[in-house]
C-alpha positions, -999 to 999 in steps of 0.1 A, spaced: -214 -442 -691 -231 -408 -682 -254 -411 -712 -264 -446 -703 -271 -435 -667 -294 -408 -681 -312 -432 -704 -315 -459 -676 -328 -436 -649 -298 -437 -627 -294 -399 -628 -324 -380 -613 -316 -344 -621 -296 -322 -644 -291 -287 -630 -268 -257 -626 -262 -232 -599 -253 -205 -624 -225 -187 -607 -208 -167 -634 -175 -149 -631 -157 -126 -655 -126 -141 -671 -103 -118 -651 -119 -131 -619 -103 -165 -626 -66 -156 -628 -40 -181 -639 -11 -190 -617 -28 -190 -583 -37 -220 -562 -69 -238 -574 -86 -233 -540 -83 -195 -543 -100 -194 -577 -137 -183 -574 -159 -214 -579 -186 -216 -606 -195 -208 -642 -226 -195 -659 -251 -222 -669 -287 -214 -663 -292 -197 -697 -275 -226 -716 -286 -257 -696 -319 -264 -715 -306 -254 -751 -275 -275 -748 -292 -305 -732 -319 -304 -758 -294 -305 -786 -275 -334 -768 -308 -354 -764 -318 -348 -800 -284 -357 -814 -283 -389 -794 -320 -398 -800 -328 -398 -762 -365 -394 -754 -372 -358 -748 -397 -366 -720 -366 -378 -701 -351 -344 -705 -383 -328 -691 -381 -352 -661 -344 -344 -654 -346 -306 -656 -382 -299 -645 -403 -326 -630 -378 -343 -608 -362 -311 -593 -397 -298 -585 -406 -331 -567 -372 -332 -548 -377 -297 -535 -414 -302 -527 -426 -277 -553 -459 -294 -560 -474 -265 -580 -448 -267 -608 -428 -293 -627 -456 -309 -648 -482 -297 -673 -514 -304 -654 -547 -285 -646 -541 -262 -617 -503 -261 -619 -481 -233 -630 -461 -239 -662 -438 -222 -686 -441 -237 -721 -411 -236 -744 -415 -237 -782 -385 -250 -801 -377 -261 -836 -357 -294 -830 -341 -290 -864 -327 -256 -855 -294 -269 -839 -269 -241 -837 -232 -242 -831 -227 -204 -832 -249 -190 -804 -227 -172 -779 -237 -137 -792 -274 -143 -782 -267 -148 -745 -278 -121 -721 -258 -134 -691 -233 -109 -678 -200 -127 -684 -172 -125 -710 -167 -162 -715 -187 -194 -718 -175 -229 -709 -200 -245 -732 -194 -226 -764 -181 -258 -782 -215 -275 -777 -244 -274 -801 -276 -259 -787 -313 -255 -796 -326 -222 -782 -364 -216 -777 -382 -197 -803 -408 -186 -777 -415 -191 -740 -451 -188 -728 -454 -181 -690 
């Protein structure tokens, strides 16, 4: 249902708040409401979503809308979110055939665990700012 909602335009944004905690900061055996909320995600959002879209043959322009164009519009950030004359942009160069299942060791986030390690990912080869 979630994939169909993405394909059909029901979902407007895919995002993360990136709130990482170390494993020991989330102890077992305490009430759920006392466990610090959040997990890391900003570093893995695009690579994992890109792999998911490629593996499921979802149009990659939809991914750009969901993680860049639409969030910029919602927050009124008119100078970003699209590749257009006069706008700021970061361009990401990827090899869509370079889908990896063993990528945890390349992360730079300061955390000792990753909730998404079971997902395939396509990491950028280069980012041009």
